[in-house]
Wavefront OBJ file of the C-alpha trace (Angstrom):
o trace
v 0.086 -0.192 0.077
v 2.879 2.354 0.768
v 4.685 1.614 -2.052
v 0.999 2.541 -4.380
v 0.761 6.026 -2.305
v 4.050 6.545 -3.469
v 3.873 6.214 -6.907
v 0.936 8.105 -7.573
v 1.150 10.707 -5.332
v 5.317 11.656 -7.502
v 3.049 10.826 -10.832
v 0.511 13.269 -9.875
v 4.194 15.627 -8.822
v 5.077 15.547 -11.912
v 2.238 15.824 -13.866
v 1.321 19.119 -11.762
v 3.990 20.365 -11.253
v 6.966 19.232 -14.401
v 3.977 18.894 -16.924
v 5.796 15.411 -17.306
v 4.491 11.969 -16.220
v 6.475 8.530 -16.658
v 3.072 6.414 -16.447
v -0.469 6.283 -18.530
v -3.212 7.615 -17.546
v -4.749 4.106 -17.933
v -1.571 3.291 -15.250
v -2.571 5.711 -12.823
v -6.476 4.748 -13.098
v -5.516 1.832 -12.160
v -3.476 1.710 -9.328
v -5.573 3.510 -8.238
v -8.142 1.343 -8.289
v -5.907 -1.256 -6.574
v -5.392 1.512 -4.086
v -8.935 1.981 -3.563
v -9.844 -1.813 -2.881
v -6.359 -2.421 -0.701
v -7.994 0.366 1.573
v -11.265 -1.330 1.921
v -10.181 -4.487 2.428
v -7.886 -3.674 5.225
v -10.092 -0.865 6.630
v -6.444 1.937 6.445
v -6.158 4.742 4.860
v -3.015 6.089 5.130
v -2.332 10.697 5.988
v -1.070 11.388 2.231
v -3.276 8.611 -0.006
v -4.955 10.170 -2.979
v -7.683 8.401 -2.662
v -8.499 11.048 0.372
v -8.654 13.753 -1.813
v -11.911 13.419 -3.571
v -14.593 13.985 0.603
v -17.715 12.569 -0.450
v -20.423 13.867 2.125
v -21.656 17.476 1.338
v -20.669 20.060 4.573
v -24.102 21.940 6.456
v -22.145 24.751 6.429
v -18.480 26.471 6.451
v -17.339 26.514 10.121
v -14.931 29.848 11.390
v -11.192 28.851 11.729
v -8.980 31.340 13.324
v -5.288 31.731 11.706
v -2.617 31.708 13.956
v -0.603 34.577 12.292
v -3.122 37.136 10.827
v -3.102 37.304 6.944
v -2.275 41.105 6.023
v -3.495 43.067 2.827
v -1.049 45.197 1.171
v -0.526 48.247 -0.117
v -1.657 49.185 -3.692
v -0.095 51.084 -6.045
v -0.661 52.293 -10.132
v 1.824 53.825 -11.124
v 5.032 53.769 -11.370
v 5.966 57.294 -9.014
v 4.015 55.448 -6.182
v 6.410 52.859 -6.630
v 9.189 54.390 -6.499
v 8.126 57.169 -3.386
v 7.166 53.396 -1.449
v 11.054 52.246 -1.711
v 12.539 55.952 -0.440
v 10.392 55.718 2.565
v 12.027 52.354 3.338
v 14.888 52.963 2.001
v 15.001 55.969 4.524
v 13.740 53.732 8.005
v 16.404 51.258 7.206
v 19.126 53.771 7.106
v 18.028 55.254 10.078
v 17.744 51.854 11.746
v 21.251 50.892 10.580
v 22.958 47.260 10.190
v 20.048 46.373 7.775
v 21.443 45.550 4.560
v 20.841 47.486 1.472
v 17.352 46.847 0.402
v 16.977 44.474 -2.797
v 13.528 43.299 -4.309
v 11.914 39.873 -4.832
v 8.811 40.203 -8.055
v 6.320 38.020 -8.437
v 2.796 37.564 -10.221
v -0.219 38.843 -8.072
v -2.506 36.146 -8.497
v -6.074 36.752 -9.178
v -7.830 33.600 -7.060
v -9.005 32.839 -3.400
v -6.673 33.386 -0.875
v -5.925 29.969 0.691
v -4.459 29.765 4.373
v -2.716 25.921 5.052
v -2.222 24.475 8.151
v 0.339 21.595 8.702
v 1.144 20.245 11.705
v 3.242 16.774 12.207
v 4.271 16.750 8.868
v 0.227 16.660 8.335
v -2.162 18.982 6.627
v -4.513 19.439 9.442
v -6.304 22.260 7.898
v -7.218 25.102 5.472
v -9.159 28.351 5.377
v -10.168 31.260 3.318
v -8.604 34.588 4.493
v -11.866 35.708 5.816
v -11.378 39.583 7.438
v -7.766 38.430 7.831
v -7.962 37.000 11.872
v -10.824 34.546 11.019
v -12.020 32.650 8.109
v -13.716 29.501 6.901
v -12.578 26.053 7.315
v -12.426 24.382 3.835
v -9.968 21.740 4.568
v -12.281 18.843 2.702
v -12.132 21.362 -0.206
v -8.677 21.938 -0.415
v -7.678 18.558 -0.276
v -9.344 17.920 -3.653
v -6.145 20.018 -5.159
v -3.479 17.892 -6.740
v -0.724 19.892 -5.550
v -1.259 20.848 -2.139
v 0.231 18.076 -0.410
v -1.140 16.307 2.307
v 2.151 15.677 3.505
v 5.428 17.264 4.628
v 9.025 16.663 5.564
v 8.703 19.518 7.507
v 7.454 18.165 10.756
v 6.768 21.610 13.419
v 3.505 23.777 12.789
v 3.254 25.653 9.972
v 0.902 28.283 8.142
v 0.544 28.797 4.475
v -0.582 31.324 2.346
v -1.721 31.284 -1.117
v -4.282 30.976 -3.332
v -6.357 29.551 -5.026
v -6.613 29.553 -8.474
v -8.669 27.556 -12.144
v -6.393 27.808 -15.360
v -7.840 28.697 -18.175
v -6.563 25.682 -20.204
v -8.684 23.842 -16.990
v -11.723 26.711 -17.803
v -12.264 26.011 -21.142
v -12.412 22.279 -20.431
v -15.205 22.922 -17.996
v -17.542 24.827 -19.897
v -17.004 22.168 -22.841
v -18.814 19.051 -21.030
v -20.443 21.339 -18.580
v -24.211 21.624 -18.598
v -23.546 25.052 -16.984
v -20.465 27.206 -17.946
v -18.662 28.666 -15.587
v -18.004 32.631 -16.638
v -14.831 33.187 -15.657
v -11.854 31.430 -13.900
v -11.175 33.832 -10.894
v -15.282 33.021 -10.035
v -15.090 29.379 -10.876
v -11.867 29.378 -7.916
v -13.376 31.075 -5.637
v -16.593 29.413 -5.852
v -16.003 25.787 -6.098
v -13.534 26.410 -2.538
v -16.596 27.066 -1.097
v -18.984 24.706 -2.514
v -20.284 23.039 0.543
v -19.289 19.767 -1.573
v -16.091 18.427 -2.151
v -16.994 16.564 -5.244
v -17.840 20.161 -7.155
v -14.299 21.177 -6.092
v -12.934 18.550 -7.085
v -14.903 18.446 -10.438
v -13.101 21.668 -11.642
v -8.932 20.706 -10.900
v -8.517 23.543 -9.494
v -4.164 24.250 -8.635
v -2.475 26.388 -5.630
v 0.209 28.798 -5.521
v 1.704 29.573 -2.437
v 4.293 33.041 -1.475
v 4.091 33.091 2.141
v 4.291 30.962 5.820
v 2.689 33.365 7.973
v 3.824 31.436 10.884
v 6.300 28.500 11.422
v 7.780 26.998 14.846
v 11.229 26.727 15.692
v 12.128 28.177 11.791
v 13.340 31.227 10.659
v 14.847 32.556 7.322
v 17.334 35.169 6.126
v 15.011 35.568 2.561
v 12.133 35.249 0.976
v 13.929 33.322 -0.869
v 14.808 31.164 1.357
v 11.799 30.894 2.327
v 10.474 30.160 -0.716
v 13.654 27.882 -1.669
v 11.729 26.214 2.146
v 8.117 25.725 0.445
v 9.530 23.870 -2.645
v 11.527 20.885 -0.801
v 8.358 20.902 0.905
v 6.217 20.302 -2.149
v 4.557 23.573 -2.262
v 3.655 25.039 -5.473
v 5.278 28.412 -5.399
v 5.036 31.398 -7.592
v 5.940 30.456 -11.062
v 7.738 33.483 -12.027
v 10.311 35.133 -8.679
v 13.177 37.657 -10.335
v 15.192 38.691 -8.061
v 15.989 42.712 -8.064
v 19.016 44.744 -6.559
v 17.648 47.721 -7.239
v 13.433 49.199 -7.436
v 14.332 50.258 -11.315
v 14.841 46.263 -11.907
v 12.185 45.642 -9.494
v 9.799 47.558 -12.116
v 11.885 46.395 -15.085
v 10.286 43.099 -13.818
v 6.495 44.530 -13.349
v 6.823 45.573 -17.010
v 7.586 41.942 -17.895
v 5.202 40.363 -16.123
v 2.382 43.015 -17.971
v 3.457 41.776 -21.779
v 3.204 38.502 -20.373
v 0.184 38.860 -18.731
v -1.829 37.966 -21.870
v 0.030 34.681 -22.282
v -0.503 33.160 -19.040
v -2.751 30.392 -17.870
v -4.197 31.752 -15.294
v -4.967 34.625 -13.975
v -2.999 37.776 -12.434
v -4.172 41.129 -11.911
v -0.693 42.567 -11.280
v 2.409 42.220 -10.118
v 3.912 42.577 -6.088
v 7.435 43.438 -4.991
v 8.693 42.846 -1.528
v 11.784 43.748 0.553
v 13.914 40.175 0.064
v 15.789 41.172 4.132
v 13.539 39.424 7.045
v 15.332 41.565 9.471
v 14.569 44.446 7.353
v 11.279 43.749 7.406
v 11.133 43.529 11.147
v 12.081 46.592 11.470
v 10.151 48.138 9.056
v 7.056 46.233 10.276
v 3.318 47.002 9.503
v 0.078 49.696 10.094
v -2.882 48.235 10.816
v -3.756 46.545 7.317
v -0.730 45.966 5.647
v 3.021 45.008 5.890
v 5.083 48.001 5.031
v 7.869 46.208 3.279
v 5.696 44.994 0.394
v 3.369 46.599 -2.102
v 1.018 45.371 -4.736
v 1.266 47.267 -8.782
v -2.177 47.027 -10.238
v -2.509 46.817 -13.748
v -4.783 49.324 -15.362
v -8.234 48.252 -13.529
v -11.150 47.188 -16.000
v -14.018 47.979 -13.154
v -15.735 51.052 -12.904
v -18.845 52.378 -10.352
v -22.279 52.821 -11.570
v -25.602 52.145 -9.989
v -27.936 49.427 -9.666
v -31.109 49.737 -11.315
v -32.689 46.510 -10.653
v -32.827 42.435 -10.472
v -34.024 39.816 -13.688
v -33.630 36.328 -12.812
v -32.799 34.458 -16.578
v -33.916 30.787 -15.875
v -30.995 28.240 -18.218
v -31.283 25.054 -19.627
v -31.389 23.004 -17.277
v -33.941 25.082 -14.727
v -30.982 27.092 -13.314
v -32.054 30.301 -12.743
v -29.153 33.293 -12.181
v -29.883 36.980 -11.882
v -29.234 39.317 -13.666
v -27.932 42.634 -12.580
v -29.037 46.265 -14.908
v -26.949 48.822 -14.308
v -27.172 52.441 -15.482
v -25.107 52.139 -19.070
v -21.210 52.670 -17.747
v -18.132 53.256 -20.713
v -15.915 50.575 -19.348
v -12.167 50.003 -21.635
v -14.345 51.387 -24.699
v -17.365 49.377 -24.264
v -20.914 50.500 -22.937
v -22.048 47.976 -20.120
v -25.598 47.742 -18.882
v -25.773 44.232 -17.339
v -23.820 41.879 -14.960
v -23.860 38.678 -13.604
v -23.868 38.229 -9.951
v -24.277 34.339 -9.957
v -26.526 33.054 -7.081
v -28.123 34.785 -4.391
v -25.687 33.906 -1.920
v -23.261 36.301 -4.034
v -25.952 38.513 -3.525
v -26.032 38.548 -0.180
v -22.174 38.304 0.145
v -21.436 41.189 -1.478
v -24.211 43.408 -0.220
v -25.590 44.992 -2.708
v -29.322 46.882 -2.954
v -31.022 48.455 -5.179
v -30.455 51.589 -6.222
v -27.031 51.310 -4.661
v -23.384 51.832 -6.377
v -22.001 49.307 -6.938
v -18.351 48.227 -8.482
v -18.463 46.450 -11.454
v -15.293 45.135 -13.451
v -14.676 43.720 -17.286
v -11.808 40.942 -17.729
v -10.965 39.306 -20.980
v -12.654 35.772 -19.753
v -14.831 36.901 -18.380
v -18.824 38.896 -18.716
v -19.333 42.096 -16.821
v -19.305 40.963 -13.156
v -20.135 43.310 -9.842
v -17.604 43.336 -7.122
v -19.254 44.691 -4.330
v -21.037 47.527 -3.310
v -19.291 50.724 -2.668
v -20.031 51.585 1.174
v -18.270 54.852 2.692
v -19.617 54.533 6.084
v -18.662 53.028 9.612
v -18.797 49.325 9.199
v -19.939 46.854 7.137
v -22.331 47.896 4.337
v -26.121 47.315 5.130
v -27.286 43.456 4.414
v -29.132 42.910 1.043
v -32.251 44.275 0.424
v -33.242 41.982 -2.215
v -35.340 39.161 -1.932
v -34.721 35.464 -3.444
v -37.489 33.978 -5.787
v -40.058 32.333 -3.841
v -41.549 30.548 -7.998
v -40.027 30.357 -10.530
v -39.938 34.243 -12.699
v -40.812 31.808 -16.561
v -43.402 29.546 -15.347
v -44.427 29.670 -11.755
v -43.320 26.765 -10.858
v -41.513 25.562 -7.290
v -37.987 26.490 -6.527
v -35.186 23.634 -5.778
v -31.606 23.837 -4.987
v -30.341 20.786 -5.821
v -27.943 18.693 -4.080
v -25.337 18.712 -6.603
v -25.349 22.406 -6.834
v -25.724 22.792 -3.324
v -26.034 26.959 -3.598
v -28.101 27.239 -7.382
v -31.926 27.882 -7.407
v -33.552 25.195 -10.274
v -36.863 24.850 -11.569
v -38.005 21.542 -11.792
v -40.606 22.245 -13.937
v -38.835 21.145 -17.429
v -41.847 21.050 -20.371
v -43.879 23.840 -19.435
v -40.867 26.227 -18.339
v -40.609 28.485 -21.758
v -36.484 29.641 -21.516
v -35.982 25.744 -20.348
v -38.050 23.760 -23.013
v -36.620 26.129 -26.107
v -33.314 26.383 -24.740
v -33.366 22.635 -24.280
v -35.199 22.643 -28.124
v -31.981 24.913 -29.238
v -29.356 22.014 -27.686
v -30.478 19.056 -29.317
v -30.532 20.992 -32.517
v -27.153 22.261 -32.083
v -24.116 21.296 -34.359
v -22.251 19.360 -31.478
v -25.978 17.367 -31.313
v -28.176 16.593 -33.772
v -27.086 19.358 -35.821
v -30.375 20.021 -37.243
v -29.688 22.732 -40.091
v -32.369 26.150 -40.060
v -33.582 25.307 -36.313
v -32.560 27.629 -33.885
v -33.393 29.408 -30.902
v -36.045 31.716 -32.035
v -37.133 28.659 -34.985
v -37.502 26.906 -30.846
v -39.438 30.084 -29.614
v -41.661 30.485 -32.584
v -42.358 26.961 -32.418
v -43.036 26.624 -28.717
v -45.733 29.649 -29.048
v -47.769 28.766 -32.381
v -47.601 24.660 -32.664
v -47.510 23.610 -28.512
v -44.205 22.214 -29.107
v -42.841 21.372 -25.863
v -39.931 18.901 -26.467
v -37.320 17.602 -29.232
v -39.715 14.862 -29.609
v -42.045 16.793 -30.655
v -40.387 18.583 -33.787
v -40.691 14.162 -35.057
v -44.183 14.613 -35.005
v -44.474 18.297 -37.037
v -47.669 18.582 -38.852
v -47.284 19.942 -41.969
v -49.585 22.011 -42.834
v -49.411 23.682 -39.690
v -45.605 24.208 -40.327
v -46.224 25.948 -43.897
v -49.150 27.883 -42.242
v -46.343 29.808 -40.283
v -45.078 32.867 -40.636
v -42.031 33.184 -41.375
v -42.542 29.769 -43.645
v -43.934 28.134 -46.754
v -43.135 25.006 -48.977
v -39.513 25.359 -49.425
v -37.701 26.420 -45.864
v -40.661 23.563 -44.339
v -39.259 20.623 -46.863
v -35.571 21.829 -45.857
v -36.439 21.239 -41.784
v -37.881 17.844 -42.683
v -35.051 16.816 -44.585
v -33.045 17.953 -42.052
v -35.023 16.100 -39.674
v -35.245 12.616 -41.371
v -31.345 13.833 -41.818
v -30.883 13.294 -37.779
v -32.484 9.721 -37.379
v -29.424 8.434 -38.142
v -27.323 10.009 -35.934
v -24.291 8.519 -33.925
v -24.484 7.742 -30.438
v -22.174 10.681 -29.016
v -24.165 12.797 -30.530
v -27.606 12.081 -29.550
v -25.871 11.368 -26.066
v -25.068 14.931 -25.933
v -27.981 16.542 -27.459
v -30.036 15.056 -24.910
v -28.913 17.565 -22.425
v -27.567 15.275 -19.779
v -25.988 17.170 -17.309
v -22.575 17.745 -17.062
v -22.197 15.599 -20.113
v -20.584 18.032 -23.182
v -19.296 16.279 -26.135
v -15.423 14.673 -25.519
v -17.452 12.639 -21.611
v -20.001 11.394 -24.259
v -17.528 10.401 -26.788
v -15.824 8.494 -24.221
v -19.081 6.813 -22.783
v -19.587 6.028 -26.146
v -16.322 4.406 -26.861
v -16.547 2.239 -23.587
v -20.561 1.255 -23.573
v -21.422 0.657 -27.842
v -24.933 1.058 -27.455
v -27.441 3.886 -25.409
v -29.154 0.897 -23.928
v -25.633 -0.570 -21.889
v -25.304 2.914 -20.882
v -28.973 3.436 -19.333
v -28.593 0.126 -17.210
v -24.587 1.132 -15.972
v -24.018 1.398 -12.715
v -22.648 4.848 -10.849
v -19.292 2.811 -9.796
v -19.173 1.228 -13.416
v -19.368 4.546 -14.517
v -16.558 6.163 -12.631
v -14.505 3.757 -13.646
v -14.225 5.165 -16.667
v -11.394 7.326 -17.046
v -12.260 11.346 -16.803
v -15.867 10.142 -15.579
v -16.147 11.550 -11.509
v -18.391 10.669 -9.106
v -20.797 13.971 -10.594
v -20.950 12.956 -13.866
v -21.389 9.110 -12.551
v -24.173 10.128 -10.502
v -25.376 12.872 -13.732
v -25.772 9.870 -15.845
v -27.866 8.039 -13.309
v -30.143 10.456 -12.265
v -30.869 11.359 -15.440
v -32.132 7.748 -16.900
v -33.759 6.860 -13.598
v -36.197 9.668 -14.332
v -39.386 8.695 -15.527
v -39.830 11.752 -17.437
v -36.311 11.608 -19.492
v -36.831 8.067 -19.604
v -39.969 8.561 -21.769
v -38.137 11.464 -23.207
v -35.478 9.481 -24.934
v -38.347 6.656 -25.728
v -40.571 8.774 -27.789
v -37.135 9.635 -29.476
v -36.176 5.821 -30.858
v -39.762 5.916 -31.623
v -39.992 8.546 -34.022
v -36.736 6.863 -35.686
v -34.145 8.151 -34.622
v -31.408 5.460 -33.917
v -28.181 6.494 -32.322
v -25.115 4.535 -33.076
v -21.152 3.905 -32.429
v -18.678 4.512 -34.462
v -17.941 1.556 -36.550
v -14.576 0.179 -35.544
v -13.725 -0.149 -39.100
v -13.966 3.431 -40.078
v -11.122 4.517 -37.972
v -8.214 4.916 -39.870
v -4.469 4.092 -38.987
v -3.127 7.277 -40.288
v -1.928 8.455 -36.417
v -2.161 5.623 -34.760
v 0.002 5.030 -32.124
v 0.471 8.882 -32.346
v -0.136 11.775 -28.873
v -1.099 14.880 -30.037
v -2.036 17.593 -27.751
v -3.391 21.338 -29.382
v -3.512 24.421 -27.853
v -3.866 28.215 -29.877
v -6.326 28.790 -32.012
v -6.564 27.594 -34.802
v -7.520 29.107 -38.959
v -10.228 26.875 -39.300
v -11.463 24.017 -37.482
v -12.910 24.270 -34.280
v -11.033 22.217 -31.553
v -13.634 20.030 -31.173
v -13.223 19.787 -34.841
v -9.717 19.197 -34.795
v -9.443 15.871 -32.174
v -12.308 14.624 -34.010
v -10.136 14.402 -37.003
v -6.940 13.012 -35.064
v -9.808 10.358 -33.400
v -10.463 9.317 -36.483
v -7.386 9.031 -37.823
v -6.409 6.717 -35.214
v -4.710 9.274 -33.084
v -4.931 10.579 -29.555
v -5.519 14.199 -27.981
v -4.579 14.568 -24.998
v -4.401 17.981 -22.915
v -0.967 18.316 -21.766
v 2.759 17.634 -23.302
v 5.095 15.670 -22.317
v 7.613 13.706 -23.074
v 5.027 11.664 -24.377
v 3.811 13.561 -26.826
v 3.797 12.846 -30.019
v 2.873 16.496 -32.340
v 2.032 19.287 -30.956
v -0.725 20.839 -33.039
v -0.283 24.900 -32.812
v -2.540 28.299 -33.570
v -2.463 31.950 -33.557
v -2.309 32.706 -29.616
v -0.113 29.362 -28.787
v 1.179 29.731 -24.909
v 3.524 27.750 -22.785
v 2.543 24.492 -24.224
v 4.731 25.292 -26.998
v 7.301 26.335 -24.839
v 7.177 23.510 -23.192
v 7.151 21.117 -26.525
v 10.339 23.270 -27.918
v 11.732 22.627 -24.641
v 11.272 18.658 -25.314
v 11.704 18.717 -28.354
v 8.788 16.958 -29.527
v 7.247 17.974 -33.521
v 5.037 21.459 -34.012
v 2.877 21.315 -36.910
v 0.390 23.902 -37.928
v -3.130 23.782 -39.256
v -1.920 23.091 -43.050
v 0.793 21.371 -42.228
v -2.068 18.790 -39.937
v -4.913 19.068 -42.893
v -1.954 17.776 -45.947
v -1.207 14.974 -43.832
v -5.031 13.703 -43.283
v -5.356 14.885 -47.219
v -2.004 13.054 -48.354
v -2.533 10.296 -45.238
v 1.150 10.560 -44.721
v 2.788 11.245 -41.633
v 5.325 13.294 -40.357
v 9.278 11.396 -41.899
v 9.863 12.282 -37.801
v 7.216 8.920 -37.404
v 8.527 6.960 -40.194
v 6.113 6.003 -43.480
l 1 2 3 4 5 6 7 8 9 10 11 12 13 14 15 16 17 18 19 20 21 22 23 24 25 26 27 28 29 30 31 32 33 34 35 36 37 38 39 40 41 42 43 44 45 46 47 48 49 50 51 52 53 54 55 56 57 58 59 60 61 62 63 64 65 66 67 68 69 70 71 72 73 74 75 76 77 78 79 80 81 82 83 84 85 86 87 88 89 90 91 92 93 94 95 96 97 98 99 100 101 102 103 104 105 106 107 108 109 110 111 112 113 114 115 116 117 118 119 120 121 122 123 124 125 126 127 128 129 130 131 132 133 134 135 136 137 138 139 140 141 142 143 144 145 146 147 148 149 150 151 152 153 154 155 156 157 158 159 160 161 162 163 164 165 166 167 168 169 170 171 172 173 174 175 176 177 178 179 180 181 182 183 184 185 186 187 188 189 190 191 192 193 194 195 196 197 198 199 200 201 202 203 204 205 206 207 208 209 210 211 212 213 214 215 216 217 218 219 220 221 222 223 224 225 226 227 228 229 230 231 232 233 234 235 236 237 238 239 240 241 242 243 244 245 246 247 248 249 250 251 252 253 254 255 256 257 258 259 260 261 262 263 264 265 266 267 268 269 270 271 272 273 274 275 276 277 278 279 280 281 282 283 284 285 286 287 288 289 290 291 292 293 294 295 296 297 298 299 300 301 302 303 304 305 306 307 308 309 310 311 312 313 314 315 316 317 318 319 320 321 322 323 324 325 326 327 328 329 330 331 332 333 334 335 336 337 338 339 340 341 342 343 344 345 346 347 348 349 350 351 352 353 354 355 356 357 358 359 360 361 362 363 364 365 366 367 368 369 370 371 372 373 374 375 376 377 378 379 380 381 382 383 384 385 386 387 388 389 390 391 392 393 394 395 396 397 398 399 400 401 402 403 404 405 406 407 408 409 410 411 412 413 414 415 416 417 418 419 420 421 422 423 424 425 426 427 428 429 430 431 432 433 434 435 436 437 438 439 440 441 442 443 444 445 446 447 448 449 450 451 452 453 454 455 456 457 458 459 460 461 462 463 464 465 466 467 468 469 470 471 472 473 474 475 476 477 478 479 480 481 482 483 484 485 486 487 488 489 490 491 492 493 494 495 496 497 498 499 500 501 502 503 504 505 506 507 508 509 510 511 512 513 514 515 516 517 518 519 520 521 522 523 524 525 526 527 528 529 530 531 532 533 534 535 536 537 538 539 540 541 542 543 544 545 546 547 548 549 550 551 552 553 554 555 556 557 558 559 560 561 562 563 564 565 566 567 568 569 570 571 572 573 574 575 576 577 578 579 580 581 582 583 584 585 586 587 588 589 590 591 592 593 594 595 596 597 598 599 600 601 602 603 604 605 606 607 608 609 610 611 612 613 614 615 616 617 618 619 620 621 622 623 624 625 626 627 628 629 630 631 632 633 634 635 636 637 638 639 640 641 642 643 644 645 646 647 648 649 650 651 652 653 654 655 656 657 658 659 660 661 662 663 664 665 666
């Protein structure tokens, strides 16, 4: 058991820290399954076992946790002049104190995620908490344990608190949104929402990462410099900032800040600035702190995409799965040349936490990967702002049906009236007909709304029994357009199983997961009869996805819907094995950047159909990197490892000529 744990943890460390692996995903899964069986058989589970990383029970609420050492805020500057003035103040104080080295600096990323404070004791992770007010935060140990870059055990056996940032990589956000029924709006909220979700399985599903930058408290140990502290953290298996730049002068520090600003758009995670810290620990003690922040550090904030405006009202939008999302209507305001009139507030808990009120002045942010979002209320009074006066809806605003909070989510309100709730029904039909689903041309969201209102169509199954005479008489239709739609509907009956699975809208099932399920089970009947454990055993199918599938097919209304489609002549079949080519057999591809004409899904499908495999990260086992515009760290990694790099034109030419690259022979 000890050997299995060590092998699994080392493989995870190499994969997440160094982006490489000595074992395949299948080998990792097999060892993980063997470890689970051993633990079940013996009743023993060691402290650093990877099986501890995914908690099962949903928590009823977060407990308060008092930090050993206070988590300080950081003084902020938005100009070089402010940075230079700060450096001069520090220089003056250290000169007056005497006996201290000349000030030198350390520059790091200012990460844009959720602050996490870890507590280790006896070499084990015993607690994790949010920042809170700096003295008391919320205990999130089960959630933090799902992050594979957070070590559960470390060599140091004393008591220690380590501060860092929980983040979601942009590549992980993209992958998550490709498979999720409800896409996440941005990486920052995705990380914060996951770590503050009462269900650790939700946290695990988002594949978070974490970087650490400060030891707030340590027992029986001291450090001379910032670099000494970072080296100690690294030696104990903690991820430190990918950018740590020493600077002998403040001018060198500013050069590093400008370099970070230039690199910002190429990073796989969000940053909103850079931090500059005086490196010498004795100097830090002399400089001390104010009542808010240390005097020995400062954050350079990049130009903000934020402004203040008035919140006019809140409306609630109903999505395809029935989830209600509050939409803030704002007094129009310009942010970086874009007029913003609406912004997201995520859910009712978000409204309460940010204390927004109708008519209040609010901070609105717009970032490169983010739809406008309300960050909080502007409050100049004493203490905290008054609590929100906004009440959550008690019934669905679209259909008047009852609302519930589902166990898997625990935060959002859902309307369960799937067929007669207009926005739900329309969105489900449009999803069914989408290109990645049944690919029914001429059928749009607008068409779905028209059919709902004028023809009484309530689900995609109704489309296959449309009355031609009524359709022709419908405004905007006629003989030609009706014939086109009927032809598309007829064509859609002969569909591939993964497209069908995606189309019927099982929560948390995207195109890739649908393909993996199809490849494993082969038939719809086999999938419908699968147990949750059988599903979990499939690569990349976790407990949340498995639960979504079993719950979907256990629901009588869903089974009737699927059976109606089958009775209408829809005949989903798996990809025929003999159709798969062998051009890319044995080759592993990684895609990065934006391709000129192909979507990522299209390129991956072409790779699979030619016998190859598409994965998400570059390692020594990667055969080819297919690179487009704005390719980032994956391209750099490929060059470093000597992996073959091709563009879209070369890729298409290889398929057209059925010729492998010379590197791999004819």
